[in-house]
N, C-alpha and C positions, 0 to 999 in steps of 0.2 A: 661428628661427621654428618650424621643424619640431620641434626639440628641445623647445620649450615645449609644443607641442600634445601630443607623445607623453608628456611627463612629467606632463601633467594627467590622463591616463587612469587611472581607478580600476578595476583589473582585476576585483575581486570584484563591483562594481556592474554592470559590463558583462556578466559571466557570468550574473548574475541576470536581466538584461534579455533576453539571448539565450534562456535557458531558458524564460522566459515566452512569447517569440515562437514558440518551437518547438512549444509545446503546441497553438497554433491553426493552424499552417501545414500546407497540403496540397501545395503546389507542390514538385515534386522538386528542381528546380535551386536554388531559394532555400534549401531545407532543407540541401542538400549544402554550400552556401556557409557557412551558419550553423554547421553541425557542424564545418567546417574551422576557422572562427574560434574556436569554443568550445575545440577541441583545443589551438590555439595558446595561448590565454589560460591554460588550465589548466596547460599545460607551463611557462609563464612563472612561475606561482605556485609550482608544485611545485619548480622549480629556483632559486627566489629571484632571478629575473631581472626586468629592467624593459624596457618597449618602447623607451625612449630610448637604451638601450645598443646598439640596432641601428644607430645612426648613428655612424660613426667620426669621432673628433676627433683621434685619434693613430694613426699608421700604423706597425705593427711592421715591422722590417726584418730580412731573412734574414741570418744570419751570413755573412761574406765567403767562408769556405771552401766554402759551398754554392752560391756563384755566382762561380766562380773566373775570373781573367784569365790567359791563357797567352801567353807571349811567342813570337812566330813569327820565322822568319828575316826579315832585312831590317827589323828594328826595329818590325814591326807587332804588334798584339795581337789574339788571338781572345778574345772575352768571352761570358759567358753572357747570354742575352736579358734575363734579369731586371735586369741592370745598366742596360740600355737603358731598360727600363720604369720603374725607380726614378728614373733620370736625368730622364725626362720629367716625372714627378710633382714632383720637387724644383724643376726649372726653372719649371714652371707655378705652383707654390706660392709661390716667391720673387717671381715676376712679379706675382702677385695681391697679395702683401704690399705691394710697391712701389706698385702702382696704388691700393691703399686708402690708403697714406700720402699720396700726392700728390692724393688725391680726384679721381680720373679720372671721366669721365662714366659714368652708370649702365649704358649700353649696353655699354661696353668691359668693365666689371667683370662684368656678367652673362655675357658671352661667355667671359671668363677663368674664371669659376666653372664654366661648362659644360665647358670644356676640361680643367680640373682633375678634374672628376667623371669625364670620359671616360678620363683617364689612370689614375685609381685603378681604375676598372672594368676597364681593359685589363690592369692589373697582376694583378688577382685572377683574372679569367677572360676571356681575349682571344677565345677561339673562340665564346663565347656571343653576342658582339656581331657578328652577321653583317652584312657590308656596310661596317661602320665599324671593321673590325679595324685595329689599329696594325701597320704594316709596317716591316720593317728596310730598310736602304739597298738591299738586293737585291730588294726588293718581295716578301719572304716574310713571312707572319704571324709575329709574335713569340710565343715559347712562354712563356705566363704560369704563375702558381702552380698553377692548376687543371689546366692542360695537363700539368704535370709529374707529376700524380697519376694522370691517367686514361689509358685505352687500353692496348694491348698493350705499348707501350714505357714506360708510366707506372710510377711508384714501386710501386704495388700489385702489378701483374702481373709486371713485369720483375724487381724487386729483392726483393719480400717473399714472393711465392708461388713464385718460381723463383730458385734461386741457382746461381752457377757452382761447379763442384766441382773440387777438386784431386785428384791421383792418378787421372787418367782418361786414356784414349787412344782413338784410333779408327783403323781400318784396313779394307781391303777384305776380304770374307770369301770363303773357298773351302770346298769340301766336305771333310770328314774321315771317309771311310767306315770307317777303322779305330778311330775313337773310340767309347767307350761313350756311352750317352745322357746321362750327367751330366759328361762331360769336354769341354773345348774346347782347341784347340791355340793356344798364345799365343806369338808371336814372342819369341825370347830377349831381343833388344834392348829390346822394349817392356816385358817383365816386369821387367827389371833397373831400368828407369826407374820403373815403377809401385811396385815393392817396395823402392825405394832406402832409405827410413828403416830398414826392418827389416834390410836387408843391412848398412847402416852400423853398427847396434847390434851385430850379430853380429861384424863385423870388430873393433870396439873390445873386445868381450867376449873375443875370442880373442887379443887383444894384438897383432894384425897392424898396428894403428895406434893412436895415442893421442888423436887429436882428429878432428873431422868433416872438416876440410880434407884431412888426409892420407888419410882413408878414401875421400874423393871421388876423390883422385888414383889410388888403387888401383883403384877402380871403372872410371875412364876407361881404365886399362891393360887391363881385362878379362882378367886372368890366369885359368888353370884353377881356382885356389882360389876365385875370385869366383863362377864358375859353380856350383861345388860348394856354396858358401854359399847361393846363390840356390835351388838344388834343395832344400836343407834348409829354407829359409824358406817356400817355397810348399807344402811337403809336406801340411800340413793346412788350407791356406787355400782359400777359394773367391773367385771373382771374379764380378761381375755383367756380363752382356752385354745390350745394349739395341739394338733397331733402330727407328729413327724411320720412320714415325709410330707411336707407342705407342698403339694403339687399344684394347687391353684389357690386363689385368694380366699376360697371358702374353707381353707385349712386352718384359718385363725378367725374365730368369731367371738363376739362379746355376749356375756350373759349376766343376769342379775343373780348374785349369790344368795343361796338359801342355806342357813347353817344346819348341818346334820351331825349326828353323834358318831357315825362310822369313820373309818380311815380312808375310804375310797371316794373318789369324786363321782358324783352322779350326773349323767347327761340325759337330756330328753331323747326318746327313741327316734324322733323324726330327723334329728340332725346327723344321724350316723352316716347316711350315704354321702353327705357333703364332706365329712372328715374321713370317709372310708374306714370307719371304726367298727369293730365288733367287740364282744365282751369275753374274749378268750384269753384275757391277760394283757390287753393293750394298755399303754400308759398315756397320759396326757399332761401337758405342762400348763400351769396357770400363771398369768402375769397380771400385775396391777398397774393400770394407767394412773400415774401419780397426779399430774397437774389437772387443773380445772378444764383446760383446753383438751387434754388427752381424754378425759372422762366424757366431754361433750362429743368428741369425735367418735368414741366408742359407742355412745348412745345413738348418734345420728347416722353413722355409716356402717358400723360393724355388728350391730345387734342381730342376733340370729333371726328374729322375726322380720328383719328387713332383707335378709339374704335368702329369700325363698327360691329365687331363680338362678339358674346356672349361667354365668356370663358367656360360656362357650356357645350355647344354643338358644337361650331364652326359655327353656323348658323348666317346669318346677322341679327342684331337687329335693325340697323338704316335702315328701309326700308319703302317704300310708304305705307301709311295707309289712311283710310277714304276718305276725299275729293280728295286726289291725285289719289287714286285708281279709284274713281268715274269718275274723269276727263279723265284718260287714257282709261277707259272702254268705256266711251261715244265716245271718239275719235276713238277708233279702232273697234267698233262694226259696221258692215255693215248692213244698213237697206234695205232689199229687199221687195218690194211690187209691186202690179200690175202696178202702175204709172211709176216706174223707170225701169221696165223690158224692155219696148220698147226702152228707151233711151240707146244708146250704145256708151259710151264715150271711145275713144281710144286716148292715148297720146304717143308722141315719147319719152318724158322724164319727170322727176318729175317737173322740172322748169315750163314746159308748163302747166302741170296740176295745179300747184299752182297759175299761172297767171289767169287761167280761174276761179279758186275758188275766187281769190281776186276780180274779176269783177262780181262775183255773178252768174255765169252761172251754177254752180254746188254746191251741198251741201256737207258738211264735211263727211257725212257717206253714200253717194250714191256709188254703186259699179262702178269702172272704170277699164279699161285695160290699162296697161302701159308697155313700153319696158324697161326691166332692164336686164343688162348683156346678151344681145342678146336673151332674152326670153320674151314672152308676159305673163304678170302676172296679175291676177285679184286681185285688192286691192281697197283701198279707199283713198281719200285725207287725212283723219284722220290718216291713217297708215303711209302715207308719212311724215306727220308732226311729228308723234311720232318718226319715224326713224331719223328725222333731229337732234334730241338731243342725239342720240346714237353715239358712236365712228364711224368715217368714215370707218375704216377697218373691222368693224363688219358687218356680212351679213344682208340682209334685213329681218326684223322680220315681218312676215305676219300672225299675229294671233290676236284674241280678247284678250286684256290684262286685265285679272281679277287679284285679289290679289295673287292667287297661281302662275300664269304665271309671274307676276312682280317679285315675290320672287325668282322664278327659274332663271329668267333672271339676277337678281343681283348676285346670286351665280355663274352663268356662268362668269359674268364680273370679279368677284373677282378672279376666277381661271385663267382668261386670262390676266387681266391687273394688278392684285395685289391690295393690300389694299390702297396703297398710292394714286392711281389714282381714285379709285372708287367713292369717295365722290363728285367729280366734275360731274360725270355722274348722280349720284343720285340727285344732285341739279338741273340739267337740267330737269330731269323727274318731279321733284317737281314743278318747275315753270310752265311747260306745263300742269301738272295735275290740279293745282289750277286755271289756266286761263280757261281751257275748262270745269271745273266743274261749273265755274261761267256762262260761255256761254251757257252750256247745259240747264239751267233753270229747273233742276230737283227739284221738290217740293213734298210735301206730304200732302194730304188732306183727309178728311173723305170719299169723293166720289171715291178716288183711291182704297179703300178697298171694293171689290165686294163679297157679300156672294154667294157661289156656289149654283146653282139651285138643285144639287143632294143632298144637305145636309139633307133636311127633310126626303127624302126617306131612306137614310142610317140610320138615327136615328130611324125612325119607325120600320125598319127591326130589328135593334138591340133590340128595346123594346119588339118586339114579341118574339125574342129568349130568352130574359131575363124572360118573363112571363112563357115560356115553362119550363125553368130550375127551376123556383120557384114552378111550378106545380109538376114537378118530385120530388122535395124536399118534398113537402107536402104529396105526396103519399109514401114517404119513400124509393124512389129509389136512392136517393143521401144522402150522409152525409152532415153535415153543412159545413165542410171544402171543400168538392168537389164543393158544390154549390157556395161558395165564390170564389174559383179559376176559375170556369167556367164563372161566371158573369164578373169577371175581364177580362178574355180572350175575351169575347164578346165585351166589350167596348174598349179594346185595338185594336181589329180588326177594329171596327167602326172608331176610330180616325185615324188609318192608312189609311183607305179608303178616309177619308175626307182630310187627309194631302196630298194625291196624287192629288185630284181634285183642291185644292186651287191654286197651282202655274199655273195650266192650265187655270183657270178662269181669271187670271190677264193678261193684255196686255203686251206682251214681250218687247215692247219698252216703256212701262209706267214707272213712277217713282219708284213704289214699287219694281217691278221686277228688274229694273236697280240697285237700291241700294243694294238689297240682292244678286242678281246673280253676281254682280261685287266683292262681298266680302268687300264692303266699310263699311257696318254697319249691325248688326243684322243677324238673321238666319231665315230659313223658319218656325221655330217653332213659331216665333212671329206673322206673318200674319195668321198662322193657328189658333192661339188662338184669334186673333182679328176678323177673319171672319168665321172661321170654328167652332170648339168647343174647350173648354179648356181641356176636358178629365178627366182622373182619377187623384186624388191627394192623398197625404199621410197624415196620422195623425202624431202627434208629436213623436210617437214611431217608425215611419218609416214603419208602415203597410199601405197597400193601402186601402183607403176607397172605398167600393163597390158602393157608390152613385156617378155617374159621373157628371161633370159639363157639361150639354148639350149646354148651351148658349155660344155664343162668346162674346167677350168684346164689339163688335159693337152693338149687340142686347141688351147687359146688362144682369147682373146675377140676379137670384131671391134671396130672402133673405137667404134661406137655402144654396144655392150655394155660395153666398158671404161669409157666415159664415165658411163653410168647406174650402174655399180657403184661409182664413186668417191664418190657421195653418202653411201652407208652407211658407208664406211670413214672418211671425214672426220668425219661426224657422231659416230661412235663415239669418236673421239679427243677432239673438243672437249667432248662430254658428260662424258667421264671427268674431264677437267681441271676443269670447272665443278662437277661433283658432289662432288669431294673436299672443297672448301671448305664446301659446304652441309652435308655429313654431319659434318664436323669441328665446325661451329658448333652443330649439333643436339646432338652429344655434350657439348659444353661447357655448353649450357643444362641438359641432363639431369643432368650431374654437379652443377651448381650448385644445382639444385632438390632433389637427394636426398642431398647429401654428408653431412648430419648424421644420417642414419638409420643407427643402429647397433643390433645386438641387445643389449638392455639387461637382459633377465631371461629365466628359463627358461620360465615359463608365466604368461600374464596371466589365466588361468582363465575366459576368455570362453566363452559357449555359442554365440555368433554365428558365421557363416561364410558361404561363398558356394556356390552350386550349380554344379557342372560338368556340363554337359548334352552327351550324346553327339552329338545331331543338329547342334549348333553347330559342333563341330570337324569333323564329317564333311563339312560344307558346303565347307570349304576344305582338306580333306585332312590334318587333324592328328589322329592316332588318339587314341581315348578313353584307352587305357592310358598313352600317352605323356604326356597332360595330367595324369593322376592321379599319375604316378610322383613320389615324393619329397614328397607332400603329407600333412598330418596329417588323418585322418578326424575330422569334427566330430560324427558319430554312427555307430553300428554299421553296417557294410556287410554285408548278407546276400545270399548267393547261394542261392536256394531257402530251406531252413530253417537253413542253416549260416552262422554268422558268419565272414566271410572276414577282415575287419579290425575290430578293436574300436575304440570311440571313444577318441581321444587317441593312437592308434598311427599310425606313419608307413607309408604304402603303399609297399612295396618293389617291385622289378621283377617278381617272381613274382606278387605279389598284383595288381599293375596288369594283368598279362597275363591273369590269371584273370577279373578284372572286365571286361576288354576282350572276352573270348570269351563272356561271359555275356550275359543279356538285359537287364541293368540299364541304365536310360536316364539317370539322374542320380545323382550322389553329392555329399553335402554335405561340404565340406572347410574347415578353418581357413584364414584368409587374412590377409596383411598389411593388407588394406583394413579388416577388422573388428577388428583387434588393438587391445586396450585399453591397451597399454603407452604411457606418456607419453614424448615425445621419442625414440621409437625403436620397435622391434618386439620380440616375444618369440620364443624359439626354436621353440615349438610352432606358432605361427601361420605361421612361415616354412617349417618342414619341413627337408628335407635340404639340406646345403651341397652343391651339385651338383659342386663340384670335388673333393669327398672322398667323396661318397655316404654321409655320416654326418650325424646331426642337427647343425644349425649351432651353433657355440660362441658364448658370450657375447663381445661385443667385436668381432664381425666387421662389417666395413663393408659391409653389404648394399646400401646406397643407391648407393655408387660402383660396386659390381659390377653392379647393375641398369642403371645409366646406361651403363656400358661394353658390357654385353651387347646393349643396344638400339642403341647408336651404332656398334659395330664392324661389323655387317653393313650399316649404313646406306650405305656406299660402293657396295654391290652393287645397291642398289635403283635402279629406273629413274628418270630425272631428270624429264623434262618431261611436261606434259599432252599426250597425243596427241589431236588432234581426231579424232572418229570418222570423218572424211573423208566426210561426206555420208551415212554409213550411219545407219539409224534409231537413235535413242537420245540421251541427253543427254551433254554434255561434262562429264566429271567428272575430277578430278585423280587421278593414280595415284602409286604409288611414294613417293619421298622427300617430294615436295610434300604428298601426302595425310597422311603421318605428321606432318609439321610442322603442317598444318592442324588435325589432331586434338589434338596436344599443346598447341598454343597456343589451343585452343578458339575458332578463327576461324569466321566464317560460311562454310560451304563453297561451292565453285563447284558449280553444278548441284544446288542445294538442293531437297530434297523437302518437300512440305507435310505438316504434321501436323494432325489434327483438334483445334481449339481447345477443344472441349467435346463431351460426349455428344450425339448427335443422329442424324438420318436423312439420307441423301443424297437430296435433293429431285430432282436432275436432273443430267445431264452434258450441257451445251449445246455444240453443235459450231458454232463460228464459222469465218469464212474462214481466219484465220491461227492461231487457237488454240482450245483447248477450255476450258470453264469448269466446274469442279466446284462445285455449289451444295449447301451443307450447311445443313440447317434445325435450329436449336436452340430448344428450348422451355424457357422459364424461368418459375417460379412466383413472382409478386411477393408482398410481405408480406400483401396483402389476399386472397391465395388466387386471384388472377386469373392465367391462363396467358398468357404473352407468347411469341411465337415470332419469331425473327429469322433472316435468311438470310446466311450468310457465303460470299463467292465466292473461289475459288482458280483463277486463270488458269494453264494449263499449255500448253506448246507442243504442236503436233499430233503430233510424233514420240514424245513421252513416253508410256511405258506407264502406264496408270492401274490402281490396285489395287482399286478399288471399283466397284460397279455401282449403277445407280439403285435407290432404295428399300432400300439396305443400311443396317443399323444400325451406327454406329461409336462407339467409345469415345474419350474424351479422350486425345490422344497417339497415336492410330493413324495409321500412314503411309498417305497417300492416293495417292501416285504414286511412280514410281521416282526415285532420286537419293540424295544423301548427306544424312544428318540433321544438323541444327544441334544440337550438344551442349547448349548453354544452354537451347534451346527444349525439348528432350527432358527435361532435368532439371527444368524448371519444370512442364511438362505432366504428366509421369509421376512418376518419383522418382529418388533417388540411384542405386538399384541398376540401373535401366534404363540410365542414362547410363554407369555403370561397365561394364556388360556389353557395351554397344554399342561403347564405346571399345576395350576389350580385343579384342573379336572383329574390329573393323575393322583394327586395327594388325596382329593376327596374320595376317589374310587377306593383307596386303601382304607380310609377311616370308615366310610359307609359300609364296606364289606365286613368290618369288624363290629358293626352295630353302634358306632358313635359318630354320627354326622355332626360336624361343627359348622358354624356359619362361615360362608365364603369370605366375609369381610376380614376375618382374622388371618386367613391365608393371604388375602390381598395386601394386608399390612406388611407381612413378611416379604411378599413379592416386590412391593414398593421399595423396601430396603435393599433387595438384591439388585434392583435397577437404580440405586441411589448414587452411583458413582459415574463420573464422566472423565474422559481423557482429553486433555487440551490438545487441539490440532493447530490452533493459531492463537497466539496470546494477545493480539491487538495491542491496546495501550495499557493492559493490566500488568500486574507483577507475576502472573502465572508463567510457568515454564512449559514449553511444548513437550508433550509426553507425560506431564504430571497428572496423577490421578487424584481428583478431589471430589468432595461432596457436591451433589447437584445443587442443593440449596445455597451453598456458598457461591457457586458459579453463577447462579441466577441473581443472587443478591448483588454481587460485584458488577455484573453486567447491567443491572438496573441502574446502579450508581453511574456507570460509564455513560449510559444513554442520557441520563439527566444532565451530565456535564458536557455532552456533545462529543465525547471521545469514542474511539473505536472499541466495541466490545470484543471479548474473546470468542473463539469458536471451539466446539468440542464434539467428541464422538461418544455416543451412549455405550456403556459397558454393562455386561451381565456378570455378576460375581457371586461365588458361594458365600454362605453366611459367615464362615470363619474369617475369610479374607475381608469381608465388609467390616466385621467387628474389629479386626486388627488395623484397618485403615481409617478408623473413626477420627473425626475432627478432634475429639478430646483425648489428649495423651494419657490422662489419668484413667479413663475408661478402658482404653486399649491396653495399658500396662497391667491393669488388674484382671485382664481376661486371659491372655496367653503370651508366651515369649516376652516376659517382663523386661529382661535385661536389654534385649534388642530394641524394643520400643523406646525405652528410656534413653538409650544411647542416641538413637536417631532423633528423638525429640530435643535432646540437649544440643546436638549439632545444628539442628534447624532453628533453635531458639523458639520453639513452639510456645504458644500461650493457650490456656484453656478458658473458654468462654463460660464454663460451668452451666451448660444448657441442659445436660441430661440428668439422670437420677444418680448414677453411680458416683460421678465426680463430686456431687453435692454431699453424698453420704460420706465419702472419703474425707472431705475437709470439715465434716461435722456441721453442715448447715441443713435447714429445712429443705426437703426436696421440692422442686417447683411443680408439684401436682396436687390435686385435691385441695385440702385446706392450705397447704404451702403455696399453691398457685394463687389463691385468694389473697394471702398475706403479701405475696410478691406484687400483685396487681395494685393493692392498696398503697404500697410503698411507692410504686411508679407514679400513681395519681398525685400523691403528696409532693413528690419531687417536681412534677410538672406544674 
């Protein structure tokens, strides 16, 4: 029956009818339905398909090898769920056949047909049928064909996007202070197994064995010759080390293996921060790049000594930490006391000074005077030693080297000597730091922590103030809320006073002061808690408890203090566990939305750009110079009458600093947002590659780098919304939640109102529970009559209102505090306002957590959020009105139309959340491997989609080289040959 109905449909006639109806229709919902229908009919015609083919009369069966049966012990069988599902279909089909033959009653036949339909549905997609899922004998839902494809364990993500690798191993890591930055210690046994094929070929080559079996026997014997061969094999080889979770590209780096006798992998201490590794039992995986090409790539691109800078910010990530900092600080700090003030050491040169140090006449941190470059300079032996490991042509560094100073010094070296040389300098600093950290004898004991004498006085003063406030509350002079706030202020002040006296109590040459002041480990808040007082803590809701912890950890906490302190400790641990998953999922969505963005050309020749405004960055503490660094100027930047940066030049660190120190308020720069390159960005609009501080090369995967740069610090962002605990203001989301809210373009919590049109604030009415902002809008009708209408915006009493009565407001102005709804901002203002707001809001969150990332990474994601358009007029193209397509495809087809003199299509710009963008990707393989696999595949099959294999994921899925980096060069070379 249904087959007959479907086969009688005339598709072309139906399309004509729908197009007629669409002309007159105004209702949105009906229009949407008709457009969907139109799209389906058109795709049927385009792919020579018929509606009746949508009903299955024949069921394809999967080959037996893909649904195996395995014999278990005791004569039982384990079988794939598919066999069960197929069996049910066959049984019901045969039963229906029999019932039809014996002409059973209609009721029974209908029921059997229903059951057959259900079993076919279950075979295709069992999880879509909620409540009527087919279960196995153990009451577990059976895994259908669609289930095999979708999810993390499905065919796409498990077997196509990720594959198991041979020639890999894993082991616990320990520190290798003697290793250079690009070396790693590899256990001998592990190396022998990893490089086995290479060793076997060498054994056969030398004639020590004539086949693989005999060579293997020799290897098992592990004779001295074998180790000799292994040494020879690994001489020029590199191995890859990876620590999970790999949050950014520095989570996998290449090293030169050095054979060691232990069973643990050794890694150089300076790469720990890139891997986020520590030595409390972390494990790392080793992989061997097998081919010549892979080895070349590992050496040229992945070697640890080439990955000094963090791609997210352009700051050095391989830099001295902990013990190294401690050693350098100890070495360069000058000890002045009464005893050595009388001594007056003057030397004619540094060699003379070092000789007297070697003979023990002078200590490493005593002040001395020395003649340097015809000047007498006051310094110390330690500083001379420190300068001995720095480049000879670099000036004499005469400062105390704490963590900040060392970091600054390394940035200067990178600017002066380039990334290629820097690792040798860092290695020299490392050796020196470790040696003098050992010599310094810095230790930490209970008696180093001295409780300040002033502590009891400060606490008793605070207690008196607290009693007074409670007294005023009892007399009814204060409300409960005011009492709470005042008591908290009292204890905050008390803790601040104590925190000022704690550092003064400690000996400034003692261990505790040295460790913290150098920046090697810890912060002042820790000794303050150990010797001063712990202070106020929060309850699980995030409200401050007004009972302070007056004891320090050294004195020990009372039972009640201990109990309220546990809230914070437990919440910290649970939040971290929950946050990791959220941050990981955010990274995955970001990668999916931006993975096909690659640098495709050198210059798109656009004159558009974005304005970077000084005041915006100042608001959340991100310096103007830092934001401009590495960007291409879109017009000449003048300081006074002098041109500092010409149009089309990249702003380097020096220029950025000059602009930062000048009076310039805004600079126009090229941006990925306004780049005109199709299916990618151009090198000029992107600017510097922050990992190399050079203009970005063609073929770089800037989309993935952007996603990783935003996702990697995501784990450090705060997790939950903290209610403001009764304090005036609105509840707004912070941290990770807020970042997700912005990228997904959701309506925010604590939304602020925007003026819907230009008008005048008539009045702000104060009602019992809320205030109402009344906006008067005047409209002129066609006949010239003025109509005015009043729009009311109700806001809570505690919300700050940004307008006064009789103020003039413009369309899109913010009326009260809160977060803006991006869609609304985009509709009422324009694309630029929404882009600017989005970038600034995300930056505020990241900068407040101490990890500012370069704006360009956010701009890449914003570009993708604005990368879809909706067709409003199809012109002479094959687009359908109401269809949502990629902007690049739209522009490409329109350019072709203009060339041939046909009418181009017209469209409306859309703003979409990252999940929606990823699902509407041009490539169906990429979209299917992201989410909603079954739905994407069904829609793609109906539309007869084809995949141009432009992005990264689709190429990984079909097993080709990805078109970025070395793969991009290969692709370009092939193109040239064809031409």
